[in-house]
C-alpha positions in Angstrom: -68.9 -19.8 31.5 -67.1 -21.3 28.4 -66.2 -17.7 26.8 -64.7 -17.3 30.5 -62.3 -19.6 29.5 -61.9 -18.9 26.3 -60.6 -15.0 27.3 -58.5 -16.5 30.0 -56.9 -18.5 27.8 -55.9 -16.3 24.6 -55.0 -14.2 27.5 -52.2 -16.9 28.4 -51.4 -17.1 25.0 -50.8 -13.5 24.7 -48.4 -13.6 27.1 -46.9 -16.6 26.2 -45.7 -15.6 23.2 -44.7 -12.3 24.7 -43.0 -13.3 27.0 -41.1 -15.6 24.5 -40.7 -13.1 22.1 -39.0 -11.2 25.0 -36.4 -14.4 25.7 -35.8 -14.3 21.6 -34.8 -10.5 21.9 -31.6 -10.3 21.5 -29.1 -7.6 23.9 -28.4 -5.0 22.7 -25.1 -4.3 21.3 -22.1 -2.8 23.6 -21.4 0.8 23.0 -17.8 1.2 22.4 -15.7 4.4 22.6 -12.7 4.4 20.5 -9.8 6.8 21.6 -7.4 8.3 19.5 -3.6 6.8 19.6 -1.5 8.2 22.5 2.2 8.1 22.1 4.9 9.4 24.2 8.8 9.8 23.1 11.5 11.6 24.3 12.9 14.6 22.1 16.2 15.4 22.3 17.4 18.9 21.1 20.5 20.3 19.9 21.4 24.1 21.1 24.1 26.5 20.9 23.8 30.3 23.8 26.3 33.4 22.6 26.1 35.5 24.6 28.8 38.8 24.0 29.1 42.5 26.1 31.5 45.7 25.8 31.3 48.2 28.3 33.9 52.0 27.4 34.3 55.1 29.6 36.0 58.0 28.2 36.8 60.5 30.8 38.9 63.7 29.9 39.3 67.1 32.4 41.2 70.2 31.5 42.8 73.2 33.5 43.8 76.8 32.5 45.3 80.2 34.5 46.8 83.5 34.3 48.7 84.6 36.1 50.2 89.0 36.6 53.6 89.7 37.2 56.5 92.4 36.9 57.8 91.2 33.6 53.8 90.4 32.4 50.9 88.0 32.0 52.0 84.2 31.9 49.2 82.0 31.4 49.4 78.1 31.8 46.9 74.8 30.2 47.2 71.5 32.0 44.5 68.3 31.5 44.4 65.4 31.2 42.6 62.5 29.7 41.2 58.8 30.2 39.9 56.2 28.7 38.7 52.2 30.0 36.6 49.9 27.2 35.9 46.2 29.0 34.9 43.0 26.6 33.3 39.6 27.5 32.0 36.6 25.2 30.9 33.4 26.6 29.8 30.6 23.8 27.4 27.1 25.7 26.8 24.4 23.9 24.8 21.1 24.3 21.8 18.8 23.6 18.8 18.5 26.4 16.0 16.1 26.4 12.1 16.0 27.3 9.2 14.4 27.5 6.4 14.5 24.4 3.4 13.4 24.7 -0.3 13.9 22.8 -2.6 11.4 20.8 -2.1 10.5 17.0 -5.4 11.6 15.2 -4.3 7.9 12.3 -4.8 4.9 12.2 -8.3 4.2 14.2 -10.7 4.4 11.7 -9.9 0.7 10.2 -10.1 0.2 13.8 -13.8 1.5 14.5 -15.0 0.1 10.7 -13.6 -3.3 11.6 -15.8 -3.8 15.0 -18.7 -2.2 12.5 -18.3 -5.3 10.8 -18.5 -7.3 12.9 -22.3 -6.6 14.0 -21.2 -6.5 17.7 -20.3 -3.2 18.4 -21.9 0.5 18.7 -18.7 2.5 18.4 -19.9 6.0 19.8 -17.6 9.2 19.3 -15.4 10.2 22.8 -14.2 13.9 22.8 -9.9 13.9 21.8 -7.7 14.7 24.9 -6.9 18.7 24.2 -5.2 19.6 27.5 -2.1 20.2 26.3 -0.7 21.3 30.1 -1.6 18.2 31.5 -0.5 15.8 28.9 1.0 13.5 32.2 -3.2 13.0 32.8 -2.7 11.6 29.3 -2.3 8.1 30.2 -5.2 8.5 33.1 -8.0 6.2 31.2 -10.6 6.2 34.5 -9.5 10.3 35.0 -11.5 10.9 31.4 -14.0 9.1 32.2 -14.6 10.7 34.9 -14.5 13.6 33.2 -17.3 12.7 31.0 -14.8 12.3 27.8 -16.8 9.4 26.9 -20.9 10.1 26.7 -23.1 7.1 26.2 -20.1 4.5 26.2 -19.8 1.4 27.6 -16.2 0.8 27.3 -13.1 2.5 26.2 -10.6 1.6 24.2 -7.4 3.1 24.9 -4.9 2.6 22.5 -1.1 4.0 22.7 2.0 3.6 20.5 5.0 1.3 21.5 6.9 1.3 18.3 6.2 2.9 15.0 9.1 2.9 12.1 9.4 3.6 8.8 12.5 1.4 6.4 13.8 2.2 2.9 15.6 -0.5 1.5 17.7 -1.1 -1.6 18.9 -4.9 -2.5 20.0 -5.8 -5.9 18.2 -8.9 -6.9 21.0 -11.9 -7.6 21.7 -12.8 -11.2 19.9 -9.6 -12.8 20.7 -5.9 -13.8 17.3 -5.1 -11.6 17.2 -3.6 -7.8 14.0 -3.5 -5.3 13.1 -0.7 -3.7 11.6 -1.0 -0.9 9.7 1.5 1.9 7.7 -0.4 4.6 6.3 1.1 7.9 5.3 -1.4 11.0 3.1 0.3 14.0 3.0 -1.8 17.4 0.6 -0.8 19.7 -1.1 -1.8 23.4 -4.8 -1.7 23.8 -6.9 -2.0 26.9 -10.6 -2.1 26.8 -11.8 -0.9 30.5 -14.9 -0.6 31.3 -16.9 2.9 32.6 -19.4 1.8 34.9 -16.5 -0.4 37.3 -13.1 1.1 35.7 -12.3 -3.3 35.0 -10.4 -3.7 32.1 -12.2 -6.2 29.6 -9.6 -7.2 27.0 -5.7 -6.2 27.2 -3.2 -7.1 23.8 -1.2 -5.5 21.4 -1.6 -5.8 18.6 0.5 -4.9 14.7 -0.5 -3.4 11.8 2.0 -4.0 8.8 2.5 -2.4 5.6 5.3 -2.0 2.6 5.4 -1.0 -1.3 7.9 -1.9 -3.7 9.0 -0.7 -6.3 11.2 -2.8 -9.3 14.4 -1.0 -11.2 16.8 -1.6 -13.6 20.7 -1.1 -11.8 21.2 1.5 -15.1 19.6 3.9 -12.4 16.4 6.3 -13.1 13.8 7.8 -10.1 12.2 5.9 -8.2 8.5 7.5 -6.2 7.8 4.8 -3.3 4.4 5.3 -2.5 4.3 6.4 1.2 0.2 6.8 1.2 -0.1 3.3 0.5 1.9 2.0 3.3 -0.1 3.7 5.3 -3.2 3.2 3.8 -2.3 -0.8 4.9 -0.7 -0.7 8.2 -3.4 1.5 9.4 -5.9 -2.0 7.6 -3.8 -4.3 8.9 -3.6 -2.7 12.4 -7.6 -2.7 12.1 -8.1 -6.0 11.5 -5.3 -7.4 14.2 -7.4 -4.9 16.4 -10.9 -6.4 16.0 -10.0 -10.2 15.8 -8.2 -9.8 19.7 -11.3 -7.7 21.3 -13.3 -10.4 19.6 -11.5 -13.0 20.9 -11.3 -11.7 24.7 -14.2 -9.6 24.4 -16.0 -12.9 24.3 -15.7 -13.5 28.0 -18.2 -11.2 29.0 -20.8 -13.1 27.3 -22.6 -16.5 29.6 -23.8 -19.3 27.7 -26.9 -19.8 29.4 -29.6 -22.4 27.4 -32.6 -20.7 30.6 -31.3 -17.4 29.7 -32.7 -14.7 27.5 -30.7 -13.9 24.2 -29.1 -13.8 21.0 -28.2 -17.2 19.4 -25.1 -17.5 18.3 -23.5 -21.1 16.1 -21.0 -22.6 17.0 -17.8 -23.9 15.4 -19.2 -27.1 16.1 -22.4 -25.9 14.1 -25.0 -26.0 17.4 -26.7 -23.0 18.0 -26.6 -21.9 21.4 -27.9 -18.9 23.6 -25.5 -16.3 24.7 -26.3 -13.4 27.2 -24.6 -10.5 27.7 -23.4 -9.5 31.5 
C-alpha cells in the first residue's frame, strides 16, 4: 500500500512538473514576411513624330503615220507627255503620361535586421512581385497572400513609398571662406502588418528614413565628391529602426497580460514581471 501511494505521489509530482514546464514555455515568435517597398509614380515623357510621303507619276505617248500622195510620201509624228508629283508632310509633338508601378529592391534589409535584433519575430522570405502585366494587383496584399506568395508566414509587413527625394545644396558659411556641400535623402513610407489567417490589419503606420553627407570646401574652388552610398545606407538604417520601433509599439497590442495563463515573462517599465500570452 505504501509503495502504491509513493508511486502515485511520484506520478503526481512528475505531471505537476511537466505542467509547470508547459506553462513556462514561451510562445513561438510570430513569422513575418517583409515585402519589398512598392512604389507608384506618374511618368511624363516628351514625344515628337514626323511623317513625310511623296508620290509622282510620268506618262508619255507617241504616234507616227505615213501618207502617200501624187507628190510623194509624207510622214507625221505626234506625242504627249504628262508628269505629276504630290508630297505630304506632318509633324506632331507633345507629352504623354502614364502610371508606373513596381517594387524597389532596397531599404528592407535593415527593416528585417532590426526586427531580428528585437528577438520577438522570425523573418521569413516571401516571393517578389514579378507580374509586370498585372501591376494593378501590386497593392492587393490579400490576393498575393491567397496566391501563396508568403509561405509559412503568420503576418505580412507590406510597405509602400510615399515620398523619396534627393537634395543637393551648396551654402557659404558666414564669416569664413568655406562652403558647405550637402547631399541628403529623405524617404517616407507607409506600412501595414496583415494577418495571413484572417487578413486583419494588426499594425499600420508611416515611417521615415533620412541620411546625408556633408563636405566642407574652400570658396576658392576645388572638386567635391559627395558619398551617395553613405547617404543611402543611413536612410536604410534609420528607416529600419523607425519601422521596428513602431511595429513593436503596435504589435504589442496582440499580447494580453494574464497571470493565470501560460506565456513568457517580460519585464515591465516599473521593474515588475508579468506573464504575457501571444494570441
